Structures are given as structure tokens and as C-alpha cells.
TORVO-990765 format. One record per residue: residue in three letters; x, y, z of N, C-alpha, C, O, CB in turn. Coordinates in steps of 0.05 Angstrom, whole numbers. Atoms other than C-alpha are relative to their C-alpha. Glycine has a CB too. Layout:
<nodes>
- paro,nX,nY,nZ,caX,caY,caZ,cX,cY,cZ,oX,oY,oZ,cbX,cbY,cbZ
- ALA,X,Y,Z,X,Y,Z,X,Y,Z,X,Y,Z,X,Y,Z
...
</nodes>
This chain:
<nodes>
- paro,nX,nY,nZ,caX,caY,caZ,cX,cY,cZ,oX,oY,oZ,cbX,cbY,cbZ
- UNK,-5,14,25,-405,5,279,8,-29,6,24,-34,24,22,15,-17
- UNK,-5,29,-4,-403,-71,274,27,-8,-10,41,6,-25,-21,-16,-13
- UNK,-25,11,9,-343,-114,263,-2,-10,-29,-24,-19,-38,9,-23,18
- UNK,-1,10,28,-323,-132,191,3,-30,1,19,-41,16,23,13,-16
- UNK,-1,29,1,-335,-205,176,19,-10,-21,11,-23,-40,-29,-11,-5
- UNK,-19,7,20,-271,-216,138,3,-30,-5,11,-39,-26,27,11,8
- UNK,-2,29,3,-273,-291,150,-20,-11,-21,-17,-34,-30,-5,-14,27
- UNK,19,9,20,-332,-295,102,11,2,-29,-1,-8,-48,-25,17,2
- UNK,-11,-5,26,-287,-275,44,26,-15,-4,39,-23,15,5,30,-4
- UNK,-25,15,6,-228,-308,9,24,16,8,22,40,13,1,-7,-30
- UNK,-26,-13,-6,-156,-292,24,6,21,-21,15,43,-14,23,-21,2
- UNK,-4,-20,21,-150,-257,-43,-18,24,3,-9,47,-1,-4,-13,-28
- UNK,19,-22,-3,-212,-215,-31,9,18,23,8,43,21,-28,-10,6
- UNK,-10,-16,-23,-185,-193,37,26,15,-7,30,38,1,4,-18,24
- UNK,-25,-12,8,-116,-179,7,-6,24,-18,6,45,-15,18,-20,-14
- UNK,7,-22,18,-146,-137,-49,-12,24,15,-5,47,10,-20,-9,-22
- UNK,12,-22,-16,-187,-97,2,22,14,16,21,39,19,-21,-12,19
- UNK,-22,-13,-15,-124,-84,44,17,17,-18,25,39,-10,17,-21,14
- UNK,-16,-16,19,-85,-61,-17,-16,25,-8,-4,47,-9,7,-17,-25
- UNK,17,-23,8,-143,-16,-38,0,20,23,0,44,18,-29,-9,-6
- UNK,-1,-19,-22,-143,14,32,26,15,1,26,39,7,-4,-16,27
- UNK,-26,-13,0,-69,28,27,1,22,-21,13,43,-17,22,-20,-6
- UNK,0,-19,22,-81,65,-39,-22,21,3,-25,39,-13,-2,-13,-26
- UNK,24,-17,-3,-143,101,-12,7,28,10,-10,45,12,-19,-13,19
- UNK,-8,-27,-9,-103,161,14,22,10,-18,42,-4,-21,8,0,30
- UNK,-20,-10,18,-63,205,-32,28,3,12,48,2,-2,-8,27,-11
- UNK,-26,-2,-13,-8,214,20,15,-27,-2,40,-27,-6,-3,8,30
- UNK,-13,26,3,6,139,18,9,-5,-28,30,-17,-33,-19,-23,10
- UNK,-8,2,28,7,140,-57,25,17,-5,44,8,-18,-23,9,-19
- UNK,-23,-18,3,56,199,-55,25,-12,13,47,-10,2,-6,27,12
- UNK,-22,13,-14,100,162,-5,11,-23,-17,36,-24,-21,-8,-11,28
- UNK,-9,22,17,103,100,-50,14,11,-25,35,1,-32,-23,-18,-7
- UNK,-12,-11,24,117,142,-111,28,12,6,47,8,-10,-17,22,-12
- UNK,-26,-11,-7,174,178,-75,20,-22,5,43,-20,-4,-3,18,25
- UNK,-18,22,-5,204,113,-51,9,-14,-26,32,-22,-29,-13,-21,18
- UNK,-8,11,26,203,86,-122,19,19,-15,38,10,-28,-25,-5,-18
- UNK,-17,-20,14,233,151,-149,28,0,9,47,1,-7,-13,28,3
- UNK,-28,-1,-11,293,151,-103,13,-28,-1,38,-29,1,-1,10,28
- UNK,-11,27,2,301,75,-108,20,-7,21,40,-21,16,12,-4,-27
- UNK,-17,7,-22,333,70,-40,-16,5,26,-39,14,25,27,17,0
- UNK,13,-4,-26,317,73,34,0,30,6,18,45,-2,14,-15,22
- UNK,3,-28,-8,293,139,61,-4,2,30,-20,-13,41,-24,14,-16
- UNK,1,-1,-29,302,161,132,-14,24,12,-23,22,35,28,0,11
- UNK,12,-22,-14,273,229,144,-11,22,-18,-25,40,-7,19,11,17
- UNK,8,-23,16,259,274,85,-29,-2,-11,-37,14,-28,18,4,-23
- UNK,28,2,9,187,250,75,-17,23,9,-36,31,-5,-11,-26,10
- UNK,16,-22,-10,160,306,117,3,24,-20,-17,36,-27,9,9,28
- UNK,-4,-21,19,192,357,70,-12,-7,-27,-24,10,-40,30,6,-3
- UNK,8,9,27,176,317,7,-31,0,-2,-42,10,-22,11,-27,-6
- UNK,29,3,2,102,303,23,-14,25,11,-36,31,1,-8,-25,16
- UNK,12,-25,-10,88,366,63,-20,-4,22,-37,13,26,-12,15,-22
- UNK,18,5,-22,51,335,121,17,-2,26,41,-4,25,-16,-26,-4
- UNK,-14,1,-26,68,334,196,12,-28,4,2,-48,-6,-20,7,22
- UNK,-14,25,-6,115,280,222,-19,-21,11,-18,-44,2,22,5,19
- UNK,18,21,-10,60,244,262,-18,-11,-22,-25,-35,-22,-17,11,23
- UNK,17,9,22,16,241,200,16,-18,-19,5,-39,-27,-11,25,-16
- UNK,-17,17,17,73,214,157,5,-27,14,3,-48,1,27,14,-6
- UNK,-5,25,-15,88,163,211,-24,-19,-1,-21,-43,-4,7,6,29
- UNK,24,17,2,16,139,211,-3,-13,-27,-10,-36,-29,-25,17,7
- UNK,2,11,27,16,131,136,21,-22,-5,16,-42,-18,3,22,-21
- UNK,-22,20,3,83,94,138,-8,-26,15,-3,-48,5,26,11,11
- UNK,10,23,-16,53,48,192,-20,-16,-16,-18,-41,-17,-12,9,26
- UNK,20,14,16,-6,31,147,13,-15,-23,6,-38,-28,-20,20,-12
- UNK,-14,13,22,40,15,88,17,-23,10,19,-44,-4,18,20,-15
- UNK,-17,21,-11,86,-26,132,-18,-23,10,-10,-47,7,17,10,23
- UNK,17,21,-10,28,-64,163,-9,-20,-21,-12,-44,-16,-25,12,13
- UNK,8,18,21,7,-92,96,24,-11,-16,21,-26,-34,-19,14,-19
- UNK,-25,11,11,80,-105,77,10,13,-25,29,3,-37,-5,-28,-5
- UNK,-10,-13,25,88,-57,18,26,14,4,42,17,-15,-21,20,-10
- UNK,-26,-12,-6,146,-23,52,12,-15,24,-2,-29,39,-2,30,6
- UNK,-13,12,-23,197,-48,102,19,21,11,27,40,-3,16,-26,-8
- UNK,-16,-21,-14,239,-9,152,22,-13,16,19,-35,27,-17,17,17
- UNK,-22,8,-17,304,-15,188,7,23,19,4,47,11,26,-8,-17
- UNK,-6,-21,-19,325,23,250,30,6,-2,47,-12,0,-7,-9,29
- UNK,-28,-9,1,389,64,244,2,23,20,-6,46,15,8,9,-29
- UNK,-1,-20,-21,403,101,309,-28,7,9,-43,-10,18,15,25,-10
- UNK,27,-9,-8,342,143,324,-19,2,-24,-42,9,-21,2,27,14
- UNK,17,-2,24,316,139,252,-9,-27,-9,5,-47,-5,16,14,-23
- UNK,10,24,13,275,87,217,1,6,-30,-11,25,-39,-29,-8,9
- UNK,-2,-4,29,292,80,143,-19,-19,-14,-21,-43,-7,30,-4,-9
- UNK,20,16,14,240,55,94,7,-3,-29,19,14,-41,-28,13,3
- UNK,-3,5,29,241,24,25,-23,-18,-8,-36,-31,8,28,-11,-7
- UNK,20,19,11,194,-15,-20,9,-28,5,32,-35,0,-5,6,-31
- UNK,-5,29,-1,190,-89,-5,-6,-12,-27,-29,-16,-34,-18,-14,23
- UNK,3,8,28,202,-113,-76,-16,-26,-3,-31,-29,-22,27,-3,-13
- UNK,15,25,2,176,-184,-64,-29,4,6,-46,-7,-9,12,-21,20
- UNK,28,-5,-7,112,-160,-31,-13,17,-22,-36,12,-29,-3,14,27
- UNK,11,-16,21,103,-108,-86,-7,-17,-24,-28,-14,-36,20,22,-8
- UNK,5,18,23,109,-162,-140,-24,-18,5,-41,-22,-13,25,-18,-5
- UNK,23,17,-7,59,-206,-103,-26,17,-2,-46,7,-12,3,-11,29
- UNK,23,-17,1,11,-147,-96,-8,6,-29,-31,6,-36,5,26,15
- UNK,6,-6,28,17,-130,-170,-13,-24,-14,-32,-20,-30,26,6,-15
- UNK,12,24,12,0,-202,-189,-29,-3,9,-46,-8,-8,16,-25,9
- UNK,28,3,-10,-62,-204,-145,-18,22,-12,-40,15,-21,0,3,31
- UNK,16,-22,11,-87,-136,-169,-3,-4,-30,-25,1,-41,14,27,6
- UNK,2,4,29,-71,-153,-242,-21,-21,-7,-37,-18,-25,27,-8,-12
- UNK,20,21,4,-112,-217,-238,-28,10,4,-46,4,-11,6,-24,19
- UNK,26,-11,-5,-169,-179,-208,-9,20,-22,-32,19,-31,1,15,28
- UNK,7,-20,21,-167,-122,-259,-2,-12,-28,-14,0,-45,20,22,1
- UNK,1,12,27,-158,-169,-318,-26,-16,-5,-29,-27,-26,23,-19,-3
- UNK,26,12,4,-228,-197,-308,-15,16,-21,-15,40,-20,-16,-3,27
- UNK,16,-13,20,-273,-181,-367,-28,-10,1,-34,-32,8,12,-4,-28
- UNK,28,7,2,-347,-181,-376,-3,-18,-25,11,-15,-45,-18,24,-2
- UNK,6,16,24,-376,-233,-424,-11,19,-21,-25,38,-15,-20,-22,7
- UNK,10,-17,22,-390,-202,-492,-30,0,-2,-41,20,-12,12,-10,-26
- UNK,28,1,2,-462,-224,-487,-15,14,23,-40,14,24,-9,-28,0
- UNK,12,-13,-22,-475,-184,-424,-16,24,-9,-5,42,-22,21,8,21
- UNK,17,-22,8,-534,-137,-434,-11,16,24,-31,30,21,-23,-10,-17
- UNK,9,-14,-24,-541,-110,-364,2,30,-4,22,41,-14,17,-8,24
- UNK,2,-29,0,-562,-37,-359,9,12,-27,8,36,-30,18,12,22
</nodes>
């Protein structure tokens, strides 16, 4: 498989694609929903809450952290995670602008 030519696209286009990738797995959506529900940092009960193996949860957390939607702090041997509120607000703005696009009323395609 060839390399993705991300440099051909705008920063917003690449950001939207990364956000879409984060939401492309239901486990990541469930993790985000749980973090919003508890409204605090979470250190270890995601395995019980989501019902997946610890390595799988860790991989999903890594994906969410890589794009900045969550942040983590190390406490002893645990890493605690929470929503990065500034990054979430930025992501919402970008996605809202993208989704608020409308077709022209005169469009007769298909």
C-alpha cells in the first residue's frame, strides 16, 4: 500500500480526516462518552466499563491521545485520562464548519 499524500490537502482537511479516524471505532466513541459521563480523570476502570482487554483499551487511548482529544497524567504506575477541553472545542468548531456546508438550492445532480 502506498503512502498517503497528506501534504496535498489543507490543514483542515487533514484534521477532519484524523478526527474521523478517531471516531471510526466504536470503542473510541465509548471511551470518549465514558470520560464525558464521569467528567473527571479515569485511571483504570475502562477495561471493566468498555469490556475489552487492557492492551486493546491502551491502543484506543493512544489513538485518542495522539490527536489530542484526551490527555493523560502519570500517577504511580497508572496513567489517568480525561478530555482535553480546549482540543475538544477546537475539534467541534472544525467539524461544525465542515458539517454546516449546504448544497446550493439550484443543484439538480442525480
